[in-house]
Steps between C-alpha positions, in 0.01 A plus 500: 500500500797310649757782525554634850662844544536603861389859464560733788384836377589832661498771230128438444440599867617858427228763424307454183654811353830310444352268240197372304376155576432313185559158341709438191330492159469136373675413179396276212730197506783506759789267451803470723842608363700471815459447870778565758475194724798619715347829570167334570663275765657817663145649511360184660259448201366155474515456127269272302631298205218609281644759260139611398442593864818694525419683175150589631635641829798688366307656207231633737226267386470341838558693825652266764357480846632762736588741229389863535557642147551868472662770276732732688489877483815718453632807320849563364747706305523364153816631317499789747135597456267444788184296430263547800326161454639183349429168663484140381355543159552136392585315823313341789658419840358163595637518861803425715674193631765458764769267360706225658765765556262711707479775235163640401451529127221622257368286227388715209356431159632728220299530180185388671252753374367852538472683828381849597867615449540366135486853346353384165726189496380156426632351829682229310862398435641320196717194508836666432522731807358228718774258399767768521402589854493134593850432358662819620357508853597143569847561355538805725395288797759240414774771475399610855324828406197598717211455267145406439468144375293304253268228619313418179444600138179414320379551145146639492388372166408855409648761272644825637527797260826698513690597183350173369273226628698298754433206726383594849649377830495544876797511728475403869744730687621452855638790702580579863236773436384725225529816713661766288633847535186599301280337763626762747480777243124465433405553864749783545369669192150461623599634844343192649716485814302221666553274194861603473557417872321168462717408193821602684410288801404205279820524300716520812326203657529293186860584376685680784345399831788650697489837324422799715248714305502662151852634508644157580272346236644747241858405598430131475356534157782726390752236608324218326450690178869612493612144536249377242606755231866426558425129462327574163792693364741228602310266271454736211131516563284782379153525651378738230198660680589609851184694559405549871209261447771238404700553821416280794525569873624140546807568277412247240535531124154531359337535158724357239368687199753637260791365715821370335854386571786674331711303246777745404575728792417869477374705800249687287321184377128542474262229363148612590307619194321765702816639673589742228735715714675230700335584833520131605818396318766285658711765665205721583340242733699611804383861464139397435477291816607796701234714321243229579590495859468880515140443391443241778652746752262778378205261550602419855558866618132554595525218758776684690417717799736776383487511120774765460742294702396193317583660162848577615543152645356320197703714261821396674401132490417521126816685421702249690368224286754572219784404734319177602451408130862570425613282793273213384622549139861480603449192712310314228742584216799434719361150558461460124874530463571283798551754772323416826588823700532808280776742561597840377575476125280200432218720362752639251611156401137407426434825322809453281366158390159641425657782300682245287181291459310807387764596244514144356134415531589203716219280614420577864408154622766308300781735594448458877437130472812481274716641784428167677576282199780702336298593197426866572783615277312371203232766557736788437624651175789680677650193666821674594301747718311209648830325576619798695179507704523127554847530646380762747200289586708188561721696732201625693334160556830314582425523866123448475394172680281341229449738208398223251219375735376855553487571126331174431207584727464870391553479119222295332583285203142544378262789498160537313658643186262722305526313172433166668200646670364618168567171333326323792195719460487451123502128547239510769267715284536223236408240759848378596571533869818302503737808484314650791540186718871468395567863590343459845698177563837658406439830680403320813873425538653830367839469673573142374686430184264298290678391180180369334356849528795691363279646222301689763812675623593611141468872420250582226596491132442830317158389376398392857584823677194634693497883503170575666275324753138552566272487803212312343212724606 
């Protein structure tokens, strides 16, 4: 084996009750779909040129030297209902590396076989969700959103049974860690204070080394998650399944299951096929992240010397999160219309535009990008109303230093549009990976106008509209 991954594992040094050590299950005939060479360089991975070796390693058929494969244990609230034991049911953490930027990251295989936490599942993933997560997570990274990333995608040469027989695949996911709110919840629910304290200490050391205890940890996570969700909404992104086991302590976006980007703007937009009541819809995400942080706070209370005082303190911190999200939202949306320093009245200016967009079913991404190029008016049926708003907006940004430059770097020209993702998956299932590679190449430069890729910025035709997305399990 010629690949060299500089593993420096720390999670595997935690007590055995945090995980189960086991190797991935081999697959029949791995073949490489994609490998992220730029990310590999960041991770200081010495990459072989042999695609078969890469396929063997990132399918789980060969465990590289220095790896310490394990499946992590956690619990979580799923659509508001607490499940006391979840865990990695189809994933194996190979180990950790410290990148050229000094940041420690996990390398995890997803779809790599059964574990003790599989809960009757097959431990596998099919090709569609693997390619969706690869494309969307890398696009989110290119847009500056804190996120897990994709290192490799491999076909397994096996069939996965879902609604129909489908080609299997394994994704290699990279994250600053896979510590979730649910990781804290399982030890709090078990009243295992020693494990809870060990997890708290480890999380602080890994992610917030200057944090002063559990209360400060809670505040740091609150601040990161508030900024993250505001960033999502500024891009029209809908996570789709914001369970507490999909909410990281690092503040990264994780688990791109039934995720989607809005086309026509509407705050009540929901795509996830399993979100029947809109719990994780576009506008609900701000409320849900506050709820998730309340669950983290509850899990941390047992570590405090005065639990009653802690409840009061933590409640105030969680309740204050709404104001933090609102401030982040106002800052990001002000930037989208070219305002660098928001003032009183700017939130109303943004809200008035969004109201018109909702009424006219204007495309979210193309409207904001169109403000830069003078084409936003074309998105509106009531153009007189838009003209009135446009005059107010022009008056507001007249004294802004560089509104065009600000809008150009905050309003992407390209997003992973749902219909293009579905078309890419259909092509890949048929054996054609060209649309997948083209999407990745274009979305790596989302803020650049790319005339040759204008079709990828086009809104869906009526027959192309995606109304529901699926998690793939």
